[in-house]
Z-matrix of the N, CA and C atoms (Angstrom, degrees):
N
C 1 1.434
C 2 1.522 1 110.41
N 3 1.318 2 116.62 1 132.60
C 4 1.490 3 118.72 2 179.64
C 5 1.522 4 110.30 3 -67.04
N 6 1.286 5 115.67 4 152.13
C 7 1.471 6 124.02 5 179.87
C 8 1.489 7 110.90 6 -52.31
N 9 1.281 8 117.66 7 -45.98
C 10 1.503 9 124.55 8 -177.40
C 11 1.536 10 107.54 9 -60.83
N 12 1.402 11 119.85 10 -43.93
C 13 1.406 12 123.05 11 -178.22
C 14 1.572 13 108.52 12 -70.03
N 15 1.326 14 116.73 13 -38.50
C 16 1.416 15 120.27 14 178.57
C 17 1.493 16 112.48 15 -61.77
N 18 1.301 17 115.07 16 -40.91
C 19 1.487 18 121.32 17 177.47
C 20 1.508 19 110.80 18 -61.62
N 21 1.346 20 115.90 19 -43.07
C 22 1.476 21 120.78 20 178.95
C 23 1.535 22 110.68 21 -61.52
N 24 1.333 23 117.19 22 -41.51
C 25 1.444 24 120.40 23 -179.40
C 26 1.563 25 108.08 24 -63.35
N 27 1.346 26 117.27 25 -48.78
C 28 1.452 27 119.44 26 179.77
C 29 1.501 28 114.13 27 -57.66
N 30 1.339 29 114.60 28 -42.82
C 31 1.470 30 119.92 29 179.60
C 32 1.533 31 112.41 30 -62.75
N 33 1.361 32 112.30 31 -41.04
C 34 1.495 33 118.29 32 177.88
C 35 1.571 34 111.20 33 -63.18
N 36 1.273 35 116.70 34 -45.29
C 37 1.474 36 121.40 35 -179.52
C 38 1.492 37 108.80 36 -63.20
N 39 1.331 38 118.59 37 -47.91
C 40 1.434 39 119.99 38 -179.11
C 41 1.512 40 112.95 39 -60.76
N 42 1.355 41 116.12 40 -38.35
C 43 1.451 42 120.26 41 178.25
C 44 1.523 43 109.85 42 -62.91
N 45 1.289 44 117.75 43 -44.47
C 46 1.443 45 123.05 44 -179.40
C 47 1.505 46 111.87 45 -65.42
N 48 1.319 47 118.41 46 -36.04
C 49 1.460 48 119.21 47 176.65
C 50 1.544 49 112.85 48 -69.01
N 51 1.336 50 115.90 49 -33.66
C 52 1.471 51 120.19 50 179.01
C 53 1.514 52 110.37 51 -73.40
N 54 1.326 53 118.89 52 -29.75
C 55 1.453 54 122.36 53 -172.57
C 56 1.549 55 110.02 54 -113.82
N 57 1.323 56 117.45 55 41.83
C 58 1.443 57 118.81 56 179.20
C 59 1.516 58 112.61 57 -70.10
N 60 1.301 59 114.72 58 153.89
C 61 1.443 60 120.18 59 177.38
C 62 1.517 61 110.68 60 -76.50
N 63 1.315 62 116.10 61 170.01
C 64 1.484 63 119.89 62 -178.85
C 65 1.531 64 106.73 63 -66.98
N 66 1.323 65 118.84 64 -39.29
C 67 1.471 66 120.41 65 -179.23
C 68 1.533 67 110.39 66 -64.91
N 69 1.337 68 117.31 67 -35.57
C 70 1.481 69 120.65 68 178.60
C 71 1.538 70 107.75 69 -68.50
N 72 1.317 71 117.82 70 -41.60
C 73 1.490 72 119.13 71 175.08
C 74 1.510 73 114.94 72 -57.33
N 75 1.291 74 115.80 73 -44.27
C 76 1.478 75 122.63 74 179.76
C 77 1.513 76 107.91 75 -62.27
N 78 1.330 77 115.70 76 -51.84
C 79 1.507 78 122.95 77 -175.46
C 80 1.540 79 108.43 78 -61.52
N 81 1.316 80 116.31 79 -42.19
C 82 1.464 81 119.16 80 -179.35
C 83 1.487 82 114.13 81 -64.62
N 84 1.353 83 116.62 82 -38.00
C 85 1.483 84 120.47 83 176.03
C 86 1.544 85 111.51 84 -60.31
N 87 1.301 86 114.82 85 -33.24
C 88 1.452 87 119.89 86 -176.58
C 89 1.514 88 112.73 87 -79.77
N 90 1.309 89 118.54 88 -33.88
C 91 1.474 90 118.97 89 -175.39
C 92 1.504 91 116.12 90 -103.27
N 93 1.295 92 117.54 91 -13.18
C 94 1.463 93 119.18 92 -174.13
C 95 1.518 94 110.99 93 -69.06
N 96 1.325 95 116.10 94 160.52
C 97 1.479 96 124.34 95 178.38
C 98 1.549 97 112.50 96 55.39
N 99 1.311 98 115.71 97 40.44
C 100 1.503 99 121.18 98 177.54
C 101 1.493 100 114.60 99 57.24
N 102 1.330 101 117.52 100 30.38
C 103 1.470 102 117.91 101 -173.96
C 104 1.484 103 112.79 102 -85.04
N 105 1.354 104 120.08 103 -1.47
C 106 1.421 105 124.28 104 175.96
C 107 1.489 106 107.94 105 -111.37
N 108 1.318 107 118.02 106 97.26
C 109 1.513 108 124.96 107 174.77
C 110 1.526 109 109.38 108 53.71
N 111 1.341 110 117.20 109 35.89
C 112 1.451 111 124.56 110 176.62
C 113 1.573 112 114.38 111 57.77
N 114 1.333 113 113.63 112 26.77
C 115 1.504 114 118.83 113 177.07
C 116 1.520 115 109.74 114 -98.49
N 117 1.290 116 113.32 115 136.65
C 118 1.512 117 118.77 116 -179.98
C 119 1.495 118 110.15 117 -86.45
N 120 1.300 119 116.88 118 125.67
C 121 1.460 120 123.31 119 175.79
C 122 1.527 121 108.94 120 -112.13
N 123 1.295 122 116.47 121 143.05
C 124 1.438 123 124.34 122 172.75
C 125 1.561 124 106.89 123 -113.08
N 126 1.280 125 117.06 124 149.40
C 127 1.465 126 119.14 125 179.63
C 128 1.516 127 108.74 126 -114.03
N 129 1.348 128 115.18 127 146.71
C 130 1.445 129 123.31 128 -177.41
C 131 1.495 130 109.77 129 46.69
N 132 1.306 131 115.03 130 62.59
C 133 1.474 132 124.26 131 -177.62
C 134 1.527 133 112.00 132 -96.11
N 135 1.344 134 118.08 133 123.55
C 136 1.484 135 119.28 134 -178.69
C 137 1.478 136 110.13 135 -75.51
N 138 1.334 137 117.62 136 139.06
C 139 1.403 138 124.86 137 170.42
C 140 1.517 139 107.16 138 -114.27
N 141 1.323 140 117.71 139 107.52
C 142 1.454 141 121.88 140 -174.23
C 143 1.574 142 108.13 141 -99.41
N 144 1.330 143 115.43 142 137.58
C 145 1.437 144 120.44 143 178.28
C 146 1.499 145 110.26 144 -148.12
N 147 1.313 146 114.48 145 170.55
C 148 1.466 147 119.69 146 -179.42
C 149 1.523 148 109.10 147 -111.56
N 150 1.299 149 115.59 148 129.60
C 151 1.516 150 119.51 149 176.15
C 152 1.529 151 105.51 150 -128.44
N 153 1.332 152 112.18 151 118.79
C 154 1.537 153 120.23 152 -179.35
C 155 1.500 154 112.33 153 47.52
N 156 1.343 155 115.62 154 48.18
C 157 1.442 156 122.33 155 171.61
C 158 1.550 157 111.58 156 82.98
N 159 1.348 158 121.04 157 -0.74
C 160 1.429 159 121.07 158 -178.32
C 161 1.511 160 110.44 159 -114.76
N 162 1.326 161 117.08 160 140.46
C 163 1.443 162 121.54 161 176.09
C 164 1.522 163 110.81 162 -74.29
N 165 1.338 164 115.60 163 129.87
C 166 1.490 165 120.11 164 177.16
C 167 1.519 166 105.48 165 -129.96
N 168 1.315 167 115.39 166 171.09
C 169 1.447 168 118.31 167 173.34
C 170 1.525 169 112.74 168 -154.57
N 171 1.325 170 113.55 169 154.70
C 172 1.451 171 120.36 170 169.13
C 173 1.543 172 105.24 171 -120.06
N 174 1.263 173 116.62 172 153.91
C 175 1.505 174 120.74 173 174.86
C 176 1.527 175 105.16 174 -112.30
N 177 1.359 176 111.87 175 117.43
C 178 1.466 177 118.48 176 178.07
C 179 1.542 178 107.66 177 -85.86
N 180 1.338 179 113.79 178 135.69
C 181 1.481 180 118.18 179 178.26
C 182 1.505 181 112.17 180 -52.67
N 183 1.353 182 114.09 181 -50.39
C 184 1.411 183 122.03 182 179.51
C 185 1.496 184 108.98 183 -143.23
N 186 1.360 185 117.59 184 146.31
C 187 1.471 186 123.08 185 -176.88
C 188 1.489 187 110.72 186 -138.91
N 189 1.344 188 117.77 187 132.27
C 190 1.457 189 122.71 188 172.35
C 191 1.513 190 109.01 189 -119.84
N 192 1.338 191 117.13 190 108.77
C 193 1.413 192 120.16 191 -173.76
C 194 1.556 193 109.89 192 -66.57
N 195 1.345 194 116.14 193 -44.07
C 196 1.466 195 120.35 194 179.58
C 197 1.509 196 114.20 195 -52.98
N 198 1.327 197 116.70 196 -31.24
C 199 1.481 198 118.63 197 179.60
C 200 1.500 199 111.91 198 -103.90
N 201 1.345 200 115.99 199 -2.10
C 202 1.478 201 118.90 200 -177.54
C 203 1.561 202 110.89 201 58.92
N 204 1.334 203 113.59 202 37.80
C 205 1.452 204 119.95 203 -171.01
C 206 1.530 205 112.95 204 -118.62
N 207 1.315 206 113.81 205 135.21
C 208 1.457 207 122.16 206 172.61
C 209 1.515 208 106.33 207 -111.62
N 210 1.376 209 114.78 208 129.06
C 211 1.444 210 119.82 209 176.77
C 212 1.562 211 108.83 210 -110.24
N 213 1.268 212 114.72 211 126.61
C 214 1.491 213 119.88 212 -179.99
C 215 1.481 214 108.79 213 -114.29
N 216 1.361 215 116.93 214 132.18
C 217 1.493 216 120.80 215 173.71
C 218 1.490 217 106.99 216 -107.92
N 219 1.350 218 114.84 217 121.44
C 220 1.435 219 121.94 218 -174.37
C 221 1.495 220 113.03 219 -100.68
N 222 1.336 221 116.32 220 122.89
C 223 1.473 222 121.34 221 172.37
C 224 1.548 223 111.04 222 -90.62
N 225 1.283 224 117.10 223 -167.99
C 226 1.460 225 121.26 224 -178.22
C 227 1.505 226 115.08 225 -60.31
N 228 1.303 227 119.86 226 -29.54
C 229 1.438 228 124.92 227 -176.80
C 230 1.535 229 108.03 228 -61.27
N 231 1.324 230 117.66 229 -30.41
C 232 1.442 231 119.76 230 -174.65
C 233 1.518 232 113.82 231 -72.41
N 234 1.356 233 117.53 232 -15.55
C 235 1.498 234 121.47 233 170.22
C 236 1.446 235 111.40 234 -60.60
N 237 1.364 236 116.88 235 -30.82
C 238 1.447 237 122.08 236 -173.82
C 239 1.525 238 113.65 237 -95.48
N 240 1.372 239 114.36 238 -7.02
C 241 1.469 240 117.93 239 -177.95
C 242 1.558 241 112.87 240 -130.83
N 243 1.293 242 114.03 241 43.80
C 244 1.440 243 120.68 242 179.21
C 245 1.512 244 114.10 243 -60.84
N 246 1.369 245 114.08 244 -40.44
C 247 1.480 246 115.32 245 179.19
C 248 1.541 247 112.31 246 -65.08
N 249 1.302 248 116.75 247 -37.98
C 250 1.504 249 124.72 248 176.66
C 251 1.552 250 107.32 249 -61.74
N 252 1.308 251 117.17 250 -46.32
C 253 1.493 252 118.69 251 179.66
C 254 1.497 253 111.24 252 -64.78
N 255 1.337 254 119.34 253 -39.52
C 256 1.445 255 121.45 254 177.90
C 257 1.519 256 110.29 255 -62.81
N 258 1.295 257 116.97 256 -44.31
C 259 1.473 258 123.25 257 179.65
C 260 1.542 259 110.69 258 -61.88
N 261 1.313 260 116.49 259 -44.13
C 262 1.428 261 125.86 260 179.73
C 263 1.506 262 109.26 261 -61.98
N 264 1.339 263 116.17 262 -51.95
C 265 1.467 264 121.86 263 178.78
C 266 1.518 265 110.13 264 -56.62
N 267 1.382 266 117.86 265 -46.75
C 268 1.444 267 119.96 266 173.67
C 269 1.451 268 116.09 267 -53.05
N 270 1.330 269 117.88 268 -47.12
C 271 1.450 270 123.41 269 177.06
C 272 1.490 271 110.72 270 -59.95
N 273 1.276 272 121.41 271 -49.70
C 274 1.455 273 125.52 272 178.80
C 275 1.519 274 114.40 273 -61.34
N 276 1.353 275 116.36 274 -40.25
C 277 1.414 276 122.11 275 178.12
C 278 1.513 277 110.50 276 -68.71
N 279 1.342 278 115.42 277 -36.61
C 280 1.460 279 116.74 278 178.70
C 281 1.518 280 113.83 279 -69.77
N 282 1.367 281 114.45 280 -19.24
C 283 1.450 282 119.21 281 173.89
C 284 1.528 283 111.50 282 -86.45
N 285 1.283 284 117.59 283 1.69
C 286 1.482 285 121.95 284 177.63
C 287 1.522 286 117.50 285 99.25
N 288 1.254 287 116.26 286 2.73
C 289 1.488 288 121.03 287 179.67
C 290 1.548 289 109.29 288 -85.54
N 291 1.329 290 114.29 289 150.65
C 292 1.463 291 118.55 290 167.44
C 293 1.532 292 105.69 291 -99.22
N 294 1.306 293 118.21 292 145.05
C 295 1.451 294 122.80 293 -176.91
C 296 1.537 295 109.15 294 -127.33
N 297 1.321 296 114.40 295 129.91
C 298 1.453 297 119.36 296 173.64
C 299 1.512 298 108.15 297 -127.85
N 300 1.301 299 118.22 298 136.84
C 301 1.420 300 125.20 299 -177.41
C 302 1.563 301 111.68 300 -117.53
N 303 1.349 302 111.48 301 136.83
C 304 1.489 303 117.63 302 174.48
C 305 1.527 304 105.46 303 -128.33
N 306 1.339 305 114.23 304 146.59
C 307 1.474 306 116.55 305 174.42
C 308 1.554 307 105.85 306 -82.18
N 309 1.320 308 112.23 307 149.07
C 310 1.469 309 118.76 308 176.61
C 311 1.510 310 111.26 309 -52.81
N 312 1.296 311 117.30 310 -40.97
C 313 1.501 312 119.85 311 -179.66
C 314 1.544 313 110.63 312 -62.17
N 315 1.328 314 116.50 313 -32.78
C 316 1.504 315 118.34 314 177.39
C 317 1.532 316 108.82 315 -65.09
N 318 1.287 317 116.89 316 -44.20
C 319 1.509 318 118.77 317 179.93
C 320 1.497 319 110.24 318 -63.17
N 321 1.301 320 116.32 319 -41.81
C 322 1.496 321 120.35 320 -177.03
C 323 1.534 322 111.45 321 -71.95
N 324 1.328 323 119.07 322 -39.56
C 325 1.464 324 121.64 323 -173.89
C 326 1.524 325 116.83 324 -98.53
N 327 1.337 326 118.74 325 -22.03
C 328 1.437 327 121.30 326 -176.16
C 329 1.554 328 109.83 327 -142.11
N 330 1.312 329 118.68 328 59.07
C 331 1.457 330 121.44 329 -178.42
C 332 1.534 331 111.36 330 -57.26
N 333 1.314 332 117.25 331 -38.13
C 334 1.474 333 120.01 332 -179.49
C 335 1.548 334 112.65 333 -63.08
N 336 1.337 335 112.53 334 -40.73
C 337 1.474 336 117.07 335 177.40
C 338 1.550 337 112.65 336 -64.54
N 339 1.366 338 112.82 337 -42.69
C 340 1.494 339 117.85 338 178.49
C 341 1.562 340 110.58 339 -63.49
N 342 1.293 341 116.03 340 -41.78
C 343 1.474 342 118.30 341 -177.63
C 344 1.550 343 107.99 342 -69.44
N 345 1.314 344 118.98 343 -36.75
C 346 1.496 345 118.98 344 176.40
C 347 1.477 346 112.85 345 -60.53
N 348 1.322 347 116.36 346 -43.10
C 349 1.519 348 120.67 347 179.27
C 350 1.537 349 108.32 348 -67.99
N 351 1.310 350 116.22 349 -41.31
C 352 1.468 351 120.67 350 -178.60
C 353 1.530 352 109.44 351 -62.51
N 354 1.341 353 118.15 352 -47.16
C 355 1.471 354 120.88 353 176.46
C 356 1.490 355 113.40 354 -54.28
N 357 1.348 356 115.77 355 -44.01
C 358 1.443 357 119.40 356 -179.67
C 359 1.537 358 111.03 357 -56.38
N 360 1.336 359 114.43 358 -46.94
C 361 1.471 360 119.56 359 -177.93
C 362 1.497 361 111.97 360 -71.17
N 363 1.320 362 117.65 361 -46.21
C 364 1.498 363 120.61 362 179.82
C 365 1.482 364 111.49 363 -58.96
N 366 1.287 365 119.75 364 -37.94
C 367 1.447 366 123.27 365 -175.11
C 368 1.520 367 115.33 366 -94.36
N 369 1.338 368 117.11 367 -1.52
C 370 1.419 369 120.56 368 174.63
C 371 1.514 370 112.28 369 -82.68
N 372 1.270 371 119.80 370 149.74
C 373 1.466 372 119.79 371 -178.84
C 374 1.526 373 111.29 372 -59.10
N 375 1.278 374 115.07 373 137.49
C 376 1.488 375 118.03 374 -179.34
C 377 1.557 376 106.91 375 -76.41
N 378 1.294 377 113.24 376 124.84
C 379 1.482 378 118.20 377 173.89
C 380 1.490 379 110.05 378 -103.34
N 381 1.318 380 117.74 379 135.49
C 382 1.446 381 119.78 380 179.65
C 383 1.551 382 109.76 381 -67.37
N 384 1.303 383 114.33 382 157.83
C 385 1.437 384 119.12 383 -178.86
C 386 1.515 385 107.46 384 -75.81
N 387 1.355 386 115.50 385 117.43
C 388 1.436 387 120.66 386 -173.26
C 389 1.507 388 111.75 387 -110.62
N 390 1.329 389 116.79 388 -48.00
C 391 1.447 390 120.98 389 -175.97
C 392 1.513 391 107.81 390 -132.77
N 393 1.349 392 116.43 391 146.16
C 394 1.446 393 117.49 392 178.54
C 395 1.541 394 111.47 393 -69.44
N 396 1.296 395 114.72 394 156.12
C 397 1.430 396 119.49 395 175.00
C 398 1.498 397 114.31 396 -63.36
N 399 1.315 398 118.29 397 166.54
C 400 1.454 399 121.85 398 -177.47
C 401 1.494 400 112.94 399 -54.32
N 402 1.313 401 118.54 400 -35.99
C 403 1.420 402 122.03 401 -177.40
C 404 1.506 403 110.82 402 -89.48
N 405 1.314 404 121.05 403 20.05
C 406 1.474 405 124.31 404 -171.70
C 407 1.507 406 113.29 405 -61.62
N 408 1.368 407 115.84 406 -34.23
C 409 1.464 408 117.22 407 178.28
C 410 1.530 409 110.04 408 -61.61
N 411 1.245 410 117.73 409 -50.31
C 412 1.449 411 121.41 410 179.06
C 413 1.530 412 110.58 411 -63.04
N 414 1.328 413 117.07 412 -44.65
C 415 1.464 414 123.20 413 -179.93
C 416 1.505 415 110.00 414 -59.39
N 417 1.365 416 117.61 415 -49.75
C 418 1.396 417 121.00 416 -178.59
C 419 1.518 418 112.71 417 -63.64
N 420 1.318 419 119.18 418 -39.57
C 421 1.455 420 122.98 419 175.34
C 422 1.525 421 110.37 420 -64.21
N 423 1.362 422 118.82 421 -45.51
C 424 1.390 423 122.90 422 177.35
C 425 1.541 424 111.36 423 -59.34
N 426 1.238 425 116.35 424 -44.66
C 427 1.473 426 121.11 425 177.81
C 428 1.516 427 110.69 426 -61.82
N 429 1.280 428 118.73 427 -41.66
C 430 1.448 429 120.78 428 -178.43
C 431 1.519 430 110.71 429 -67.64
N 432 1.415 431 115.61 430 -41.98
C 433 1.502 432 117.85 431 176.65
C 434 1.549 433 109.56 432 -62.71
N 435 1.306 434 115.60 433 -39.85
C 436 1.461 435 119.16 434 -178.46
C 437 1.529 436 113.14 435 -63.67
N 438 1.355 437 114.03 436 -41.31
C 439 1.459 438 114.62 437 -170.57
C 440 1.534 439 112.93 438 -97.16
N 441 1.298 440 120.88 439 -5.24
C 442 1.440 441 119.04 440 178.52
C 443 1.512 442 111.05 441 -106.77
N 444 1.293 443 115.30 442 134.59
C 445 1.444 444 124.33 443 173.53
C 446 1.502 445 115.03 444 69.98
N 447 1.304 446 119.11 445 16.65
C 448 1.448 447 121.05 446 173.87
C 449 1.513 448 111.65 447 -109.68
N 450 1.337 449 113.39 448 136.11
C 451 1.441 450 113.87 449 175.97
C 452 1.554 451 106.72 450 -87.47
N 453 1.365 452 113.69 451 140.31
C 454 1.479 453 113.96 452 -174.17
C 455 1.534 454 110.70 453 -73.77
N 456 1.272 455 116.05 454 145.63
C 457 1.428 456 124.36 455 174.31
C 458 1.510 457 108.97 456 -142.39
N 459 1.291 458 115.38 457 151.47
C 460 1.459 459 121.37 458 -179.58
C 461 1.539 460 108.20 459 -81.97
N 462 1.321 461 115.03 460 116.18
C 463 1.468 462 120.89 461 177.74
C 464 1.535 463 108.34 462 -78.19
N 465 1.324 464 118.16 463 175.70
C 466 1.459 465 121.94 464 176.23
C 467 1.527 466 109.79 465 -58.72
N 468 1.381 467 116.76 466 -40.61
C 469 1.410 468 121.71 467 -175.07
C 470 1.548 469 111.39 468 -92.59
N 471 1.333 470 116.28 469 -2.41
C 472 1.497 471 120.50 470 175.24
C 473 1.533 472 111.15 471 95.60
N 474 1.319 473 114.36 472 172.56
C 475 1.453 474 121.43 473 178.60
C 476 1.503 475 111.32 474 81.17
N 477 1.297 476 115.69 475 176.62
C 478 1.409 477 125.18 476 178.45
C 479 1.532 478 111.69 477 -72.73
N 480 1.218 479 119.79 478 138.13
C 481 1.457 480 122.55 479 -177.23
C 482 1.508 481 108.89 480 -143.61
N 483 1.304 482 118.07 481 132.85
C 484 1.453 483 121.93 482 -179.64
C 485 1.487 484 114.79 483 -88.43
């Protein structure tokens, strides 16, 4: 990755850490410092990949390397970008990550339930990505539309956006 691109990724991640949502703050307090089953979580972690010879990246809300797990917390905007989220999940899963999503309201209203589901996933054996999800055709097409022919720009929440 070129130095200029690397700097852009770092700036994006730093901005997201400074401007985290209330749900992200709550979640971070619970998982930081190996406080969830001694698993290390990182917040606003960049996932850099190459698509058709160009460096791209996604920023995962939370990432646990030991479990190969990306945790995404979805606010209201995600209701309007479900296809993008499916495409993004497909891309991340095809890179070998497991992805779990929680709504911000779940974190705020039912932290115990969120942590119970998270513990199940974190402590389950990591299975490699073998087959695309049922919606993979749509997700793959959405990812292709998203990543081809768009010039990158910094969105309000960061990362590449078409």
